[in-house]
N, C-alpha and C positions, 0 to 999 in steps of 0.2 A: 415471330412470338420470340419473345426474350428468353433467354435460358435462365433457369432455375439456379439460384446462388446461396452457397453456406458458406459459413465461416467457422476457422478454429482460431480462438484467440489466446496465445500465449503470454507468460509473463504478468505484469503485475496489473492492479486496476488503471492505471495511466493506460496502459496499453488496451485495456477493456473499453476504455473510453474513444481511442482510437478507432477500435473496431466497429463502436455503436456509430461513429460518425461516418465511416466508411458506407456500412448498411443504409444509413439514413440516406447519405447521396445516392447509392443505388436504387433504392425503394422509391427515391423521389423521381428517378428517371424510368419507373416503370418495372423494374426487374422484380421478380418473386424472391422474398427470402425463404430459405428452407432450413431444416436441417443437414446437417453435412452428408449423412448418408443417404438422402434424397436428391441431394444438388447434382447440376451438370457441370456448375462451374464451382470448383474448390478454391476458396481463399484461406491462405494463412496469414496471420499477423504474428510476426516473430520477435523475440526477443534475444539480445545478442550482450547482456550485461556482464555476465560471467560464464565460465566454461560449462556449467551445467546448463544454463540457460541456451545456449549455442547449441549443445548436444540435442537437447530435447526439440528445438527446432529444425535442426538437420533431420533426426529421427522422423520428426512429422512430416516434413517434404517427402523423404524418401518413401513412407508408407502410403502418401497420396498420389505419388509418381507411380508407385505400383499399382494403384487404382486405375489410375489414369493408363497404364498398358494393358489392363485386363477389359478396358473399355467401359468402365463403370462410372467414370466420370469424363467431362470432354475436356475441359482446360483446369489449368492448376495456375494460380496468381500468387506470389509472395510478396507480403508488404512488410515494413516497418525496419526494426532495428537491424536486423541480419541483412535484409537488403541495401540497408544504406550502408553498412561499414563494409561490406563485401561482395558489392554486387559484379564486379568483373570476374573474381574468381567463381562466383556462383554461375554465372552465364555459360563459363567456359566447362564447368563440373556439371552441371544439371541442366542438360538441354531438354530434359521431359518439361521442364517449367516454362510456362507461355509469356510470363512477364514477371519481373523483379522492379518492385516500386517501393521508395524509401519513406522519407516523413509525410506524415497526414497534418495538414494544418490545421491547428486547433479552434481557430476563429471560425466556427459554422454555423450560419444561420438554420441549417436544416438540421431539425431535431426529431425526435420522438421514437426511433428504434433502440430497444432497451435488451441488453445482455444480461442483465442483472435480475433476481427475483422482482416484482412488482412493487414490494414495500419498501426497496431501498435503492439508491441511485450513487453515482459518482460524479463529480462535477469538478473538472480541470480548470483550474483559473490560471495555470501559466505552463509554459512549454520550456524545455531547455534548462539550462543551470547556471547560476551566477558565481557557484562555488569551482574551484579548481584543485579538488583533492587528487592526490597523486595516483591513486589506486582505480580511479573511475574513468570509464570511457564514455559515460554519458555526455559531456559535453561537444565530445567528437562526434556522436550519434546526433545528439539533439540540435546541437549548436547553444549559442549562447540564450541567456533567459529574455524570454518574449512573454510578457504579461497579456493576458486577453483585458479588452476593454470592459470597464465596469457596467456599461449599460448591455453587454452581450451577457455578461455574468447574470446580471438581474433579470434579463429576460428569461434565462433558463431557470432561476430560481422560482420567478412566476409561473411557469409550466409546472415544475415539480410542485409548486404550491396547489394549485389546481388539482393536481392526481391527490394530495392528500397524503404526500409520502411520509411514511415512518421516520425515514433515516436519510439524511442526507451526508454524504462524506465529500469534504472539499480537500482536493488533493494537487500534488505538483511535484516537482523532483525537491525542492525546497520553498513551500508556499509563505515562508517569511521573508523570502525576497521579492514578494507580489509587489508590482508596481515602482520597483528601482529603476528599471529600465524606461519609464515613463515620467522618471523625475517626482515620483510621490513621496510625501513624508508621512510616515505610519501608513504605508498603504494597505496593508493586511488587516489592522485594527479598524480603520475606516470603511473598508468593504463590508468585514462582518457585522459593523453597525446597520448597515444599508441590508445586509443578506437578512438578518433577523426581522428586519421590519418587514419584509416581502414573506418571511418563511411563516405567516400565521397559523397554517393547517400542518405545518411539517413538524413531526415530534422532536426528532433529535437532528443537531448538526454536529458532524465528528469532523474535528482539524487533524488531517494526516501528513507528518513529514514536517517537523519545526526544529529547523536549525539551531542548536544552542548557542550559535555567535549572534543571532537576531531575535531570541526571545526574550523581549522586553517585558518590563512590570506594566506597561501599557496593554499589553496582548494579555498578560496573565490574569490581569484584572477584568479584563473583557470576558475571558472564559470563565473566571468566577462569577461575575454578576448577571451575565445573560443565561436564563435559566434552560434555553434550549441548547445551549452549546454543552457537550458532553465534558465532564470535567477530567478529561483524557489527554494527555500529552504525549506524543509519539516524538521522542527525543534522540535522533541516533547519534550517539557520541563516538563510536567506532572503538575506540581506546581511551585509556586512562595514562600510561607512561608519556609522560612529558617528549621523551625522545621520540617516541613512535609517533605520537600526536604531530611533532615537527616534520617527520617522514613523511607523514601522511598528508600535510599541507593542509591541516584542519585549522578552519580560523579560530576555533574557540580552544583557548589554552586549558590546561589542567586546572587553574585556580579558576577561571571562567565555568567551567563544567561543573565544579564544586559548588559555586556560588548561585548558578543558576537551578540547581536540582534543591538546594535549600531555599531559594526565593520563591520557587513553583509550591514546594510543600507549606510553607509559611503564610502566603499569599491566598492559595486555595486547599483549605482543611479537606483532607481525604480523596485530595487528586491522585488519578490512577496515573503514574510513570511507565510509558513503555521505552525501550532503548533496542539499538542494535549495536553489535559488537564485530570486530573481524579478529580472528585467531591467524598466527603464523604470518604474518606481514614480514617482508624482507628485513632481517636483522633483529626480530623480536627473540630475544634472549629469554632462558628461564626466568630471571629477575623480572624482566619486563612482564611476562605471563603471569607470575605470580602476583604482581603489583595489579595487575587486571583481575585477576581471579578474587583479590582481598577486597577489591572496589566494588565488584559485583555483590559479595557478601555482604558488606557493610551498608552499602545504598539501598540494598534491598527493594530493586525494581519490581513492582508489580506484574510487568510484562517484559519479556526478552527474548529477542530473536539473536541468534548468532551464525556467523558466516564462516568459512574456511576461506582466506585470502585466494582470490584467482587472479593469476599471473595473466594480464591483458596487453597484447602488443599494442602500441600507439599511447601507453599511459607514461607518466614519469616514473612511476615505482617499477616497470618492468625490465629497466637495465640496473636497478640497485642492487648490489650484492648481497651475500650471504641471504640468498633465498631458500625457506625453510622448507625441510622435506615434507611429502604429503603425509607419510606416516606420523609426525609430531603434528602436523595441522589435526590431523584427525584425534589424537589424543589430547591434544588441548581443546577441541572442540567437544569430545565427550565430558572432559572436566568441567567445562563451563555449564554444560546442559545439565550435570548432575548436580552441580552446586546451585542451578539456578531452581531445578525441580524443589527442591528442599526451600528455597525461598520463596517459591509462589506457593507451597502448601501452606507455610507459616503466614502469609498474606491472605489466603484465602480462610484462615481460620476465623480472620477477625468478623466475618461475615455471619457466622454461626448464630443463628437467634434473631438475627437482624432482618428488616425489613428491605427489599431492594426492586425497583423497576425494573421490568424485565421485557425485552422486545421479543414477541413469538415469532421465529423463522420458518419452522416447519415442524409436522407431526411426525413421532417417531416411535413405532413399538411400543404404544400404550401410553406414551407422556409427549412431550413437546420439547423442541430444542430452540432455546432461546439465547440472547444475549443480554448483559448487561451494558451500563454506559461505558464502562471499563473494556470492552470487547469488541474490536474492531471486526468486521466482517473476513473470515477467511483465514485470520493470521494468529487471531487471540483464542481464549478458550470459550466454553458456551456453557450456558445453565440449564440443567434437565429438569424441567417444569411438571410436577404432577399438578393435576387439578381435575376436580369433578364437573367442569363444565367444558362446553365446547369452545376452541377458541380458533382462529385464521391467522395465516401469516401476516404479520403486520400489526397484531394486537399488542397491546401493552398491559402487562399483570401487574399487580403488586404481590411479591412471593416473600415468603418466610424461607429463609435458607437452613436447611435441616443436616446437611451435610457437606462436604467437600471431597473432592478428589485430587489428583496430582495438579490439574490445571484447570480444573473445572467446578463448577458447584452445582449442588442439588436442591430443590425446595418445593414446596407447596405454595399453591395460588391460595391469598388470604386476605380478601379486599376489606376485611374489617380491620385488618393488622395494621396498627399504627405506632 
């Protein structure tokens, strides 16, 4: 009898898709998939993108190794980015682990095992990265850009369509690069047209991780014109100082970033812009940081995530001079988040009294927690939904916004409201 297998998936949604592939393959071979606390074999799919992610991965492995010593699990297998990056060292330091396995092939014909709630899913369309940012280790871990075949992507969309999925999140390290490795022109726009035609019963389609260097007017117009595609653009700019952008080896210049933000808001009225930025990059001066802070205040991104620069061996930025002290990184991070809190409150105010289509995620303490098209799962704000009717996860409701919190909205279901 084959052992029971449980998995812990760490890191980003791309890792979650890899974990689903791993479990689908194991399930297809007859293994029983169970919660980790009932497993005989524990699998950890790790992340090694930044220092905090590596530490979380190591802590999780050590906790499971302790359970193995106690006899509560029989075997421990470590997958993913940490194994890919540090396998030799891990083998020496963690003899309790039975196997270290690296990259997971994204082109999988075996599908059907989901680690997300039943009403939404992630669809990875490419693996690896075409960019060479100086701070990022991903190209060395994941390799060069590899786009999945259009046929395999559409097959998965068909399966999700049969399920009547409420939300499909299309992901990759940089989905604007889709098809470039296959010699495709307008790879992502052409793919999206085909996806939308297949997704008749899918409620929303969300695009995650659009590089500003390749966010074309063609793509912006498809986002605008296709009703199913969320008017939400996840556009990681990382910084705005010309000097820092050059040191980061970012393809999009300061002028390009300003232009694409302006184009996005002109082409898609009411669009929600999300970005991510890095503070404390080597050589970042107070002047550079103030320029970044002003940019954030002036641009008023509806959603923003900030990261402290993580010095990763194997990257070009690792050897740059003038590394910024951790205390300064933390101070700058706090300033950014404080500034964005005010921006977010102001952005949310525009919804007061307005109608909003909201996807119900789950019930919570007498109300429901949902999301608007401007909120990606796990990373953005939520909508607190009050309703006299009963709803289930995956339902869409019409909401009248009655109040705002720092990052969230509050409202009442009003299907007659227009």
